[in-house]
N, C-alpha and C positions, 0 to 999 in steps of 0.2 A: 486547403481545407480545414474548417474549425469542427473544434468538438465543444457542444454546448454542456460544460459540468457539470452544471446543478440538475439541468433537464436529467440527462443521463443519473446523476446522483439518487433522484426520484424513482428512475425504473430502478436500478439498482436495490434501492431499498425494498419496493416490491416484489423482486424477484428472491431476495434474503428472505422475506417473509414466508417465502413458499419452499425454501430450503430445508432438510434436515440438519445440515452444518449452522443454519443461521446467519449466510453470507453470501455473497456473490460478488464478482469480479469481471471484468472488460479491460481487456488489452487496447490501447490506444492508439491511435496510426503513431505511424515514426517520426518522428521530427528530425532525422537526421541520424547518418550513421553513430554510432555509440550512446545510442539513449534509447531506453525502453520505460516506457508508463503503463502502469496499471489502475485502475480508479477500483477501489473494495469497499464493497458497504457490509457491514457487520450490525448484527442486532445486538441490543443489550446484553451483555456476559458471553457474547460469541468472542472466539479466540482464534487467532494462526499460532497453531502450536510450534513451541521452540524448534527452530531451525537455525542452518549454518547461514551464515551472512552472504549476499550477493555480489558482495563486493561491495566498491564504494555505492552509496545509496542512501537516500532520505525518505521521511516522510513528512505529507504534509496532510493537516485537516480541515477538511472542506465543512464537516457539518459532524457536532457532536463532540463525544469527547473519549480518548483511548488511552491508554497505559501502554508503553513502548519499555518492555523488560529484557533485561541483560544480567543474568545471574543473579546478584543480590541486589542488582541497580534496576531503577525502572523510574518513567518522567512521566507524568500525564499532559495531556496535551490535549489542548482546544482547538476552535475554529479560527482558521487562521494562523495556527503556529506550524513551524517545520523543525525537523530535527533530524541529523543524520543519523543513520542507522548504526548502530555499533560494528564492529567489525569481529564480532565474535558471535556464537549461538545466542538468539534473542528469541521475542514473542511478543505478540499485540493482544491484546484486552480491550474488548468494546466497555464502557462504563456506562456509555447508554448508547444510542441505534448511534453511526457513526458510519460517514464518508470518510477517506482517506484515499491521496493520491500518491503512490509507490513510484517513486523516480530511481533507476538503475543503469551505471553507466556500464558499459559494455564493452569490452577490450575490442580494438577492430585484429581482425584476424589477421595473422603472419602470412606473405605470400612464400609459399615453396617454391625455391627454385626446381627448376625443371634437369 
């Protein structure tokens, strides 16, 4: 199974335009155990409010520009750029209409002995 990220990015930007939050997201099909990916579209000025880090994760910009903010630190990212998500509270702000790919490592569940 494949996903056309460019096509889905266009769909999500259209959805974001009709959303009061000015953003839209879609989880992608799993690429294997231990990995979760979500494509997010944010219109210029839209934010993902500060929240706890989900564990080991990265943010890749496919379109537009965003600012990844953690405390007093921030980094601006553009198309083709990839950054690790800081292991602390952080947020994301769209500097212009943007689409990003969030990849999160999900720990394997530990089997419980009977």
